[in-house]
C-alpha positions as CSV (number, residue, x, y, z in Angstrom):
1,M,18.4,-12.1,13.6
2,K,18.6,-12.6,17.2
3,Y,16.5,-11.4,19.9
4,V,17.7,-9.8,23.2
5,S,15.6,-9.1,26.4
6,T,15.0,-5.6,27.7
7,R,16.2,-6.6,31.2
8,G,19.5,-8.2,30.0
9,N,19.4,-11.6,31.9
10,A,17.9,-13.9,29.2
11,P,19.8,-15.6,26.2
12,Q,19.6,-14.3,22.9
13,A,16.8,-16.2,21.0
14,S,15.7,-16.5,17.3
15,F,12.4,-15.4,16.1
16,L,10.7,-18.9,16.4
17,D,12.1,-19.0,19.8
18,I,10.3,-16.0,21.2
19,L,7.2,-16.3,18.7
20,L,5.2,-18.5,21.3
21,S,6.6,-17.2,24.6
22,G,5.6,-13.4,25.1
23,L,7.8,-12.2,28.0
24,A,11.5,-13.3,28.3
25,P,12.2,-15.5,31.1
26,D,13.9,-12.6,32.9
27,G,10.6,-10.5,32.8
28,G,11.9,-8.4,30.1
29,L,10.6,-7.8,26.5
30,Y,12.4,-9.2,23.5
31,L,13.9,-6.7,20.9
32,P,16.1,-7.5,17.9
33,A,19.9,-7.2,19.0
34,S,19.9,-4.4,16.3
35,Y,17.5,-3.0,13.9
36,P,17.8,-3.7,10.2
37,R,18.8,-0.4,8.0
38,I,16.9,0.0,4.9
39,A,19.0,1.7,1.9
40,R,17.6,4.3,-0.5
41,D,17.5,1.8,-3.2
42,E,15.6,-0.8,-1.2
43,L,13.0,1.8,0.0
44,D,12.5,2.7,-3.8
45,R,12.0,-1.0,-4.8
46,W,9.6,-1.6,-2.0
47,R,7.3,1.4,-3.2
48,A,5.8,-0.7,-5.9
49,L,5.0,-3.8,-4.0
50,P,1.6,-4.9,-3.3
51,Y,0.9,-5.1,0.5
52,A,1.6,-9.1,0.9
53,E,4.7,-8.6,-0.8
54,L,5.7,-5.5,1.2
55,A,4.8,-7.4,4.4
56,A,6.9,-10.6,3.5
57,A,9.9,-7.9,2.5
58,V,9.6,-6.0,5.8
59,I,8.9,-8.8,8.2
60,G,11.6,-10.8,6.5
61,K,14.3,-8.3,7.7
62,F,13.4,-9.5,11.2
63,V,12.8,-13.1,10.5
64,T,15.7,-15.6,9.5
65,D,14.4,-18.9,10.7
66,I,11.4,-18.9,8.6
67,P,12.3,-19.6,5.0
68,A,11.5,-16.7,2.5
69,A,9.0,-18.7,0.7
70,D,7.2,-19.9,3.5
71,L,6.8,-16.5,5.1
72,G,5.8,-14.9,1.6
73,R,3.0,-17.7,1.4
74,L,1.8,-16.9,4.8
75,C,1.6,-13.1,4.1
76,R,-0.2,-13.6,0.6
77,A,-2.8,-15.9,2.6
78,T,-3.3,-13.3,5.2
79,Y,-3.2,-10.0,3.5
80,T,-6.2,-10.3,1.1
81,A,-9.1,-8.2,0.0
82,E,-11.6,-11.0,1.2
83,V,-10.1,-10.7,4.8
84,Y,-9.7,-7.0,4.7
85,G,-13.0,-6.1,3.0
86,H,-15.0,-5.0,5.8
87,G,-14.3,-1.3,5.5
88,R,-16.3,1.6,4.0
89,P,-18.0,1.1,0.8
90,D,-15.9,3.5,-1.3
91,G,-12.5,2.2,-0.1
92,D,-10.3,-0.1,-1.9
93,A,-10.0,-3.6,-0.2
94,A,-7.3,-4.6,-2.6
95,Q,-5.1,-1.9,-0.9
96,I,-5.4,-3.6,2.5
97,A,-4.7,-0.2,4.3
98,P,-6.1,2.4,1.9
99,L,-5.0,6.1,2.4
100,R,-7.8,8.7,2.4
101,W,-7.1,12.3,2.5
102,L,-9.1,14.4,5.1
103,E,-7.8,17.8,4.2
104,P,-4.8,19.1,2.4
105,G,-1.8,17.7,4.5
106,L,-3.7,15.3,6.7
107,A,-4.6,12.0,5.8
108,L,-6.2,8.7,7.4
109,L,-4.5,5.3,6.8
110,E,-7.5,3.2,6.9
111,L,-6.4,0.1,9.1
112,S,-9.7,-1.0,10.3
113,N,-11.1,-3.4,7.5
114,G,-10.4,-6.7,9.0
115,P,-13.0,-8.9,10.5
116,T,-13.3,-7.2,13.9
117,L,-13.2,-3.7,12.4
118,A,-10.1,-2.7,14.3
119,F,-6.4,-2.1,13.4
120,K,-5.3,-5.0,15.8
121,D,-6.5,-7.3,12.8
122,M,-3.4,-5.9,10.8
123,A,-1.1,-8.0,12.7
124,M,-3.3,-10.5,14.5
125,Q,-4.5,-12.2,11.5
126,L,-0.9,-12.9,10.7
127,L,0.0,-13.9,14.2
128,G,-2.6,-16.6,13.8
129,S,-1.0,-18.0,10.9
130,L,2.3,-17.8,12.3
131,F,1.4,-19.5,15.6
132,E,-0.3,-22.6,13.4
133,Y,2.8,-22.8,11.3
134,A,5.2,-22.9,14.3
135,L,3.0,-25.4,16.4
136,A,2.7,-27.7,12.8
137,R,6.5,-27.8,13.0
138,S,6.8,-28.9,16.6
139,G,3.8,-30.7,17.1
140,E,3.1,-28.7,20.3
141,R,-0.1,-27.3,22.0
142,L,-0.3,-23.3,23.0
143,N,-2.6,-21.9,25.6
144,I,-2.8,-18.1,24.6
145,L,-3.3,-15.9,27.6
146,G,-4.2,-12.2,26.7
147,A,-5.8,-8.9,28.1
148,T,-7.9,-6.5,26.2
149,S,-9.3,-3.1,26.9
150,G,-11.7,-3.2,23.8
151,D,-10.0,-4.6,20.4
152,T,-7.0,-6.8,21.0
153,G,-9.4,-9.6,22.5
154,S,-11.7,-9.8,19.5
155,A,-9.0,-9.6,16.9
156,A,-7.0,-12.5,18.7
157,E,-9.9,-14.5,19.1
158,Y,-11.2,-14.2,15.5
159,A,-7.6,-14.9,14.4
160,M,-7.4,-18.1,16.4
161,R,-10.7,-19.5,16.5
162,G,-10.7,-23.0,15.5
163,R,-7.2,-23.3,14.8
164,P,-5.9,-26.8,15.9
165,G,-3.5,-26.9,19.0
166,I,-4.6,-23.5,20.3
167,N,-6.8,-22.2,23.3
168,V,-7.4,-18.6,24.1
169,F,-7.9,-17.5,27.5
170,M,-9.1,-13.5,27.0
171,L,-9.1,-11.2,30.1
172,S,-11.2,-8.0,29.6
173,P,-12.3,-5.7,32.5
174,L,-15.9,-6.2,33.4
175,G,-18.3,-3.5,32.0
176,R,-15.6,-1.3,30.4
177,M,-16.0,-2.0,26.8
178,S,-18.5,-1.0,24.3
179,A,-21.5,-3.1,23.5
180,F,-20.2,-4.0,20.2
181,Q,-16.8,-4.7,21.5
182,R,-18.3,-7.2,24.2
183,A,-20.6,-8.9,21.8
184,Q,-17.6,-9.4,19.2
185,M,-15.8,-11.6,22.0
186,Y,-18.4,-13.1,24.2
187,S,-20.8,-14.2,21.2
188,L,-18.1,-16.5,19.6
189,P,-19.1,-20.2,20.2
190,D,-15.9,-21.7,19.5
191,A,-14.8,-24.3,21.8
192,N,-11.2,-23.2,22.0
193,I,-12.4,-19.7,23.0
194,F,-12.6,-18.5,26.7
195,N,-13.6,-14.8,28.0
196,L,-13.1,-14.0,31.2
197,A,-14.4,-10.6,32.4
198,V,-12.2,-9.4,35.3
199,E,-13.4,-7.2,38.3
200,G,-11.3,-4.2,37.7
201,V,-9.7,-2.2,35.0
202,F,-7.5,-3.1,32.2
203,D,-4.3,-2.6,33.9
204,D,-5.5,-5.2,36.4
205,C,-5.9,-7.6,33.3
206,Q,-2.7,-6.9,31.9
207,D,-1.0,-7.2,35.8
208,L,-2.5,-10.9,35.8
209,V,-1.1,-11.8,32.4
210,K,2.3,-10.7,33.6
211,S,1.8,-12.5,36.9
212,V,1.2,-15.7,35.2
213,S,3.6,-15.5,32.5
214,G,6.2,-14.8,35.4
215,D,5.5,-18.1,36.8
216,L,8.0,-20.0,34.5
217,E,7.2,-23.4,36.1
218,F,3.2,-22.7,35.2
219,K,3.9,-21.2,31.9
220,R,6.2,-23.9,30.6
221,R,3.8,-26.8,32.0
222,L,0.8,-25.3,30.4
223,R,2.7,-23.9,27.3
224,I,1.3,-20.3,28.0
225,G,1.9,-17.9,25.1
226,T,0.3,-14.4,24.6
227,V,-0.9,-12.2,21.8
228,N,-0.8,-8.9,23.6
229,S,1.3,-6.4,21.9
230,I,4.5,-7.5,24.2
231,N,4.5,-10.3,21.6
232,W,7.1,-9.2,19.5
233,A,5.7,-10.7,16.1
234,R,2.5,-8.2,16.6
235,V,4.8,-5.4,16.8
236,V,6.8,-6.4,13.7
237,A,3.7,-7.0,11.5
238,Q,2.5,-3.3,12.5
239,V,5.8,-2.0,11.1
240,V,4.5,-2.7,7.7
241,Y,1.9,-0.1,7.5
242,Y,4.0,2.6,8.4
243,F,6.0,1.9,5.1
244,K,2.5,1.3,3.3
245,G,1.3,4.7,4.6
246,Y,4.6,6.3,3.7
247,F,4.7,5.1,0.0
248,A,0.9,6.2,-0.3
249,A,1.6,9.8,0.9
250,T,4.6,10.5,-1.1
251,H,6.0,10.3,-4.8
252,G,9.6,9.7,-4.0
253,S,12.0,8.6,-1.2
254,D,13.3,11.8,-0.6
255,E,10.1,13.2,1.2
256,R,9.3,13.0,4.9
257,V,6.0,12.3,6.7
258,S,4.6,12.4,10.2
259,F,2.2,9.9,12.0
260,A,-0.1,10.6,14.4
261,V,-1.0,7.5,16.6
262,P,-3.8,7.2,19.3
263,S,-1.8,5.2,21.6
264,G,-2.7,3.2,25.1
265,N,-0.4,0.4,25.3
266,F,2.4,2.0,23.1
267,G,2.7,-0.9,20.9
268,N,1.4,0.7,17.7
269,V,3.4,3.9,17.9
270,L,6.3,1.7,19.1
271,A,6.0,0.2,15.5
272,G,6.3,3.5,14.1
273,W,9.6,4.3,16.1
274,I,11.3,0.9,14.8
275,A,10.4,2.1,11.1
276,R,12.0,5.5,12.0
277,C,14.9,3.5,13.4
278,M,15.1,1.2,10.0
279,G,15.5,4.4,8.1
280,L,11.9,5.3,7.2
281,P,12.0,9.0,6.5
282,V,9.5,10.0,9.5
283,E,9.7,13.8,10.7
284,R,7.3,13.2,14.1
285,L,5.8,10.5,15.9
286,V,2.6,12.3,17.3
287,L,1.3,10.3,20.2
288,A,-2.3,11.1,21.2
289,T,-3.9,9.8,24.5
290,N,-7.1,10.3,25.9
291,E,-8.0,11.5,29.3
292,N,-5.5,8.6,30.5
293,D,-2.6,10.8,29.7
294,V,0.4,8.9,31.2
295,L,2.2,8.7,27.9
296,D,1.5,12.4,27.1
297,E,2.8,13.5,30.5
298,F,5.9,11.5,29.8
299,F,6.6,13.2,26.4
300,R,5.7,16.6,27.9
301,S,7.7,16.2,31.2
302,G,10.0,13.4,31.2
303,R,8.0,11.8,34.1
304,Y,6.5,8.5,33.6
305,R,3.8,8.0,36.3
306,V,1.3,5.1,36.3
307,R,-2.0,5.7,37.6
308,S,-4.1,3.5,40.1
309,A,-7.3,1.6,39.2
310,A,-9.2,4.4,40.9
311,E,-7.3,7.1,38.9
312,T,-7.9,5.5,35.4
313,H,-10.8,7.1,33.7
314,A,-13.4,5.3,32.0
315,T,-13.8,7.2,28.7
316,S,-15.6,7.2,25.3
317,S,-12.5,5.9,23.6
318,P,-12.2,2.9,25.9
319,S,-9.3,0.9,24.0
320,M,-7.2,3.5,25.2
321,D,-8.1,3.4,29.1
322,I,-4.7,2.3,30.1
323,S,-2.3,3.8,32.7
324,K,0.7,1.4,32.3
325,A,1.9,1.0,28.5
326,S,3.5,-2.4,28.8
327,N,5.4,-1.7,25.5
328,F,6.9,1.6,26.8
329,E,9.8,-0.5,28.1
330,R,11.1,-1.4,24.7
331,Y,11.4,2.2,23.7
332,V,13.0,3.3,27.1
333,F,15.5,0.4,26.4
334,D,16.5,2.0,23.2
335,I,16.5,5.5,24.4
336,V,18.9,4.7,27.5
337,G,21.2,3.3,24.9
338,R,20.3,-0.5,25.7
339,D,21.5,-0.3,29.2
340,A,19.7,-3.3,30.5
341,A,21.1,-2.7,34.2
342,L,19.5,0.8,34.0
343,V,16.2,-0.5,32.7
344,R,16.2,-3.0,35.5
345,S,16.6,0.0,37.8
346,L,13.8,2.2,36.3
347,W,11.4,-0.6,36.4
348,A,12.2,-1.5,40.0
349,E,11.6,2.1,40.8
350,L,8.6,1.9,39.2
351,E,7.2,-1.0,40.7
352,A,8.1,0.7,44.3
353,Q,7.3,4.2,43.7
354,G,4.7,4.1,40.8
355,G,7.0,6.1,38.4
356,F,10.5,7.5,37.4
357,D,11.8,10.8,35.7
358,L,14.3,11.1,33.1
359,A,13.9,14.9,33.2
360,G,17.3,16.4,33.8
361,T,19.1,13.5,32.4
362,P,21.1,12.7,29.2
363,H,18.4,10.3,28.6
364,W,16.0,13.2,28.3
365,D,18.0,14.6,25.4
366,A,17.7,11.3,23.7
367,V,13.8,11.4,24.0
368,R,13.7,14.9,22.8
369,A,15.8,14.1,19.7
370,S,13.7,10.8,19.1
371,G,11.0,12.5,16.9
372,F,8.1,12.4,19.4
373,V,5.6,14.9,20.4
374,S,2.3,14.4,22.0
375,G,-1.1,15.6,23.0
376,S,-4.2,14.6,24.9
377,S,-8.0,14.7,23.9
378,T,-11.2,15.0,26.1
379,H,-14.7,13.8,25.3
380,A,-15.8,17.0,24.3
381,D,-12.7,17.1,22.0
382,R,-13.9,13.8,20.5
383,L,-17.2,14.8,19.9
384,A,-16.2,18.1,18.3
385,T,-13.5,16.3,15.9
386,I,-16.1,13.7,14.9
387,R,-18.8,16.5,14.3
388,R,-16.2,18.8,12.4
389,L,-15.0,16.1,9.9
390,H,-18.5,14.7,9.4
391,A,-19.8,18.2,8.5
392,A,-17.0,18.8,6.4
393,S,-16.7,15.5,4.2
394,G,-19.4,13.2,5.3
395,L,-16.9,10.8,6.8
396,V,-17.4,9.3,10.2
397,I,-14.4,8.3,12.3
398,D,-14.4,6.4,15.7
399,P,-13.7,8.3,19.0
400,H,-10.0,6.9,19.2
401,T,-9.3,8.0,15.8
402,A,-10.8,11.5,16.7
403,D,-8.4,11.7,19.6
404,G,-5.6,11.1,16.9
405,V,-6.9,13.6,14.5
406,K,-7.3,16.2,17.1
407,V,-3.8,15.9,18.4
408,A,-2.5,15.6,14.7
409,R,-3.9,19.0,14.0
410,E,-1.8,20.5,16.8
411,H,1.4,19.3,15.2
412,L,1.1,20.0,11.5
413,C,4.4,21.0,9.8
414,P,4.2,22.8,6.3
415,G,5.2,20.8,3.5
416,V,5.2,17.6,5.7
417,P,2.0,15.2,5.2
418,M,0.4,14.0,8.4
419,I,-1.0,10.4,8.5
420,C,-3.5,9.6,11.3
421,L,-3.5,5.8,11.9
422,E,-7.2,4.6,12.3
423,T,-7.9,2.8,15.4
424,A,-11.3,1.1,14.4
425,L,-14.5,1.6,12.3
426,P,-16.9,3.8,14.2
427,A,-19.7,1.1,14.0
428,K,-17.8,-0.2,17.3
429,F,-18.6,2.9,19.2
430,A,-22.2,3.7,18.3
431,E,-23.5,5.5,21.3
432,T,-20.5,8.2,21.0
433,I,-21.2,8.5,17.4
434,V,-24.9,9.2,18.1
435,E,-24.0,11.8,20.5
436,A,-21.6,13.3,18.3
437,I,-23.8,13.9,15.0
438,G,-27.3,12.7,16.2
439,R,-27.5,9.2,14.5
440,P,-25.7,6.0,14.5
441,P,-22.8,5.1,12.2
442,P,-23.2,2.5,9.3
443,R,-22.2,-1.0,9.8
444,P,-20.4,-3.3,7.3
445,A,-22.9,-6.3,6.2
446,G,-23.2,-9.2,8.6
447,Y,-22.9,-7.1,11.8
448,A,-26.2,-5.8,12.0
449,D,-27.5,-8.0,14.7
450,L,-24.3,-8.6,16.6
451,E,-25.3,-7.3,20.2
452,S,-28.4,-9.9,20.1
453,L,-26.3,-13.0,19.9
454,P,-25.9,-15.2,22.8
455,Q,-22.9,-14.2,24.9
456,R,-21.1,-16.6,27.2
457,F,-18.2,-15.3,29.5
458,T,-17.3,-16.2,33.0
459,V,-16.5,-13.3,35.6
460,L,-13.3,-13.6,37.8
461,P,-11.8,-11.5,40.5
462,A,-8.6,-9.9,39.9
463,Q,-6.7,-12.7,41.5
464,A,-3.6,-14.6,39.8
465,G,-4.5,-17.7,41.7
466,R,-8.0,-17.7,40.6
467,L,-7.0,-17.3,36.9
468,K,-4.4,-20.1,37.2
469,A,-7.0,-22.5,38.5
470,F,-9.4,-21.7,35.5
471,I,-6.7,-22.0,32.9
472,E,-5.5,-25.4,34.5
473,A,-9.4,-26.5,34.7
474,H,-10.0,-25.8,30.9
475,A,-6.7,-26.0,29.0
476,R,-6.7,-29.1,26.7
């Protein structure tokens, strides 16, 4: 399996070549040269596999330079009930990602049972093992640079903490995460973890990561890698749970399902797009946004228009407070027939004019045929959805998942199960839950006094030069 850049000016590379690198040298994002197709009989065989074995089977289609035995061992060590045993008391931790029916035709795929109580753990725990495996083979060190709007940072830090040969420099927008999210990251005492609170919004953090990654001399000299969803390994690990959800919601491989995905950076729903391209019988991919509705606007109108920091709302589903979706480029690359020259042109237009428009072009027809529909949600919608579900079943969901459930209900199709992907456990967003139902959500054991722990972080302006200087001073 070889990988190509969406910008078309980078040599093809193998999985291990791109695992530690993030962006391609030409500034693009890596994708497989072609997606593997899954035959019906193979889909039938996968149905009975436990999660770790399913992960090895799915990821193995994209990874040909790690021996199958090694990949299987890494997956079995990662996807255990102990690692993913932090979910609801009545959940089955052995399932890793249990399916829970909310009402007839609408289910919740519980993806937030890992150590940071967010779906990012599903891929990040494996990524930590893959990084350690690759570095042990090469004898190199790695300085990870990432940006988070809430959950990516803590998931990355918990996955990488204490691992030999790895430092983590994680950017987050100052004052724009929940108290629980901040405490999860800033309370870690590990010497290889550096939390940097940026004076700005998440998109400023993301732009800093891209700026530093674009300095190829600095990137090579300090061995800069990334754990954001621009890292292909994270995307491919997320493909696995689409297969898991499909198998849990169906009885045979002739059935179809739809997935509703709360989305900010487009990485999670991109994994669903890839599963669909592989042949998983997906009817619809329902993309849900909050008030930062850049992606919803695109799928409704064909216009992709990024917002400025001043136009980016601080909402009660903060992990989706994103106005420039970095993984969107991978989807557009596929939609325009993998025309890298056109992708370069569109992103040049994006940088110069703040957006581009595919409406009225043949490519818009491809978007309309790709299975995507979308919708958005407001704070009032979130509260109403959380309140309604709790009153009906006693179940409490987090505000991001509430965005997904609200939009999912708008796109239900008779006879086609709708699976909403869970973003996080509600414990991470107690303030909103209290507003919705009048009491705080339950917390898993061991998280009761998280916010009272000492916190350490460094405040930085949104300046690439200052960030580079900090990394240079602290990289070991």
